[in-house]
C-alpha positions in Angstrom: 40.1 255.0 191.7 41.6 251.8 190.3 42.0 251.1 186.7 39.6 248.8 185.0 40.0 245.1 185.8 40.9 242.9 182.9 40.4 239.5 184.6 37.3 238.6 182.6 38.7 239.4 179.2 40.2 236.9 176.8 43.7 235.9 177.7 43.3 237.0 181.3 42.6 235.2 184.5 41.2 236.5 187.8 43.9 236.8 190.4 43.5 236.5 194.2 46.0 238.6 196.1 47.2 237.4 199.6 49.7 239.3 201.6 52.5 237.4 203.3 53.8 238.8 206.6 54.9 237.6 210.0 51.4 237.3 211.5 50.0 233.9 212.5 46.8 234.6 210.6 48.6 235.1 207.3 48.5 231.3 206.8 44.7 231.3 206.8 44.5 234.1 204.1 47.0 232.2 201.9 45.1 228.9 202.4 41.7 230.5 201.5 43.1 232.5 198.5 44.9 229.5 197.1 41.8 227.3 197.3 39.7 230.0 195.7 42.2 230.4 192.9 42.3 226.6 192.3 38.5 226.1 192.4 37.7 229.1 190.1 40.6 228.6 187.6 42.2 231.8 188.8 45.7 232.7 189.8 47.2 233.2 193.3 49.5 236.2 193.8 51.5 236.2 197.0 52.9 239.7 198.0 55.4 240.4 200.7 55.9 244.0 201.6 59.2 245.0 203.2 58.7 248.0 205.3 61.4 250.6 204.3 61.1 252.5 207.6 63.2 249.9 209.2 66.2 250.8 207.1 66.3 254.6 207.7 67.4 254.3 211.3 70.8 252.9 210.5 72.3 254.9 207.6 75.6 253.0 207.4 74.1 249.6 207.1 71.0 250.4 205.1 71.8 248.4 202.0 72.8 245.3 204.0 69.6 245.5 206.0 67.5 246.0 202.8 69.2 242.9 201.2 68.6 240.8 204.3 65.0 241.8 204.5 64.5 241.1 200.8 66.1 237.7 201.2 63.9 236.9 204.2 60.8 238.0 202.2 61.8 235.8 199.3 62.3 232.8 201.6 58.9 233.3 203.2 57.3 233.5 199.8 59.1 230.4 198.6 58.1 228.5 201.7 54.4 229.4 201.2 54.7 228.6 197.4 56.2 225.2 198.1 53.3 224.3 200.4 50.8 225.4 197.8 52.5 223.5 195.0 52.5 220.3 197.1 49.0 220.5 198.5 47.1 222.1 195.5 49.3 221.7 192.5 49.1 225.4 191.5 52.0 227.8 190.9 51.6 231.2 192.6 53.1 234.4 191.4 55.6 235.8 194.0 56.2 239.5 194.5 58.4 241.5 196.9 57.8 245.2 197.2 59.3 247.8 199.5 57.3 250.6 201.3 54.2 251.0 203.5 52.0 247.9 203.3 48.8 249.5 202.4 50.4 251.8 199.8 52.3 248.8 198.2 49.2 246.7 198.1 47.3 249.4 196.4 50.2 249.9 193.9 50.2 246.2 193.1 46.5 246.2 192.5 46.9 249.2 190.2 49.8 247.7 188.3 48.2 244.3 187.8 44.8 244.7 186.3 44.0 241.0 186.7 43.9 241.2 190.5 40.3 241.2 191.4 40.1 240.2 195.0 42.3 240.9 198.1 42.3 238.2 200.7 43.2 239.0 204.3 42.8 237.1 207.5 41.5 238.5 210.8 43.4 237.6 213.9 41.5 236.1 216.8 43.8 237.9 219.3 42.2 240.2 221.9 44.3 243.0 220.5 42.2 243.2 217.4 42.0 241.8 213.9 45.5 242.9 212.8 46.9 246.0 211.1 46.0 245.2 207.5 42.4 244.3 208.3 42.1 247.4 210.5 43.5 249.6 207.7 41.2 248.0 205.2 38.0 248.6 207.2 38.8 251.9 208.7 37.0 254.7 206.9 36.0 252.5 204.1 39.6 251.2 203.7 40.2 252.8 200.4 40.6 249.5 198.6 39.2 249.7 195.1 38.6 245.9 194.8 36.6 243.5 196.9 38.3 242.4 200.1 37.6 238.9 201.6 38.4 238.7 205.3 39.0 235.1 206.5 38.7 234.4 210.3 41.9 233.0 211.7 39.9 230.3 213.4 38.4 228.9 210.1 39.4 225.3 209.8 40.8 223.6 206.7 37.6 221.5 206.4 35.4 224.6 206.6 37.6 226.4 204.2 37.2 223.5 201.7 33.5 223.9 201.8 33.6 227.7 201.4 36.3 228.2 198.8 
């Protein structure tokens, strides 16, 4: 159970959460979420989750690997943010968390009571829609807020009409 959402109360704005990762469909989720935030007067939150399992295999270099992964995450977030600032003129919130993606997404939603919608993109690859989409829809997904799933093949023009 998630805490009560505050996005409709005075002094709060509805936030759209998009997860940044290395998948090609990530760009579509960010594009849709940023357009929805702009057209509704909301806020865009970009979250990059650094998987901590990668660090446990190499004990001697754990801190160096963690620092490199965090720097890479911040670079990815800043690159997406720069594109959004330039194309839409909005300033996204940028967050880096460490852990399992689904757990950290849920934790972020719980901590920020203004997050009202999670936006993911489904891959068009034959292997399936992607790990986050699969985790979200499997057995009800367990996400306590609405989830918007954007097809990877959705064009910018179509997105403009929908967002």
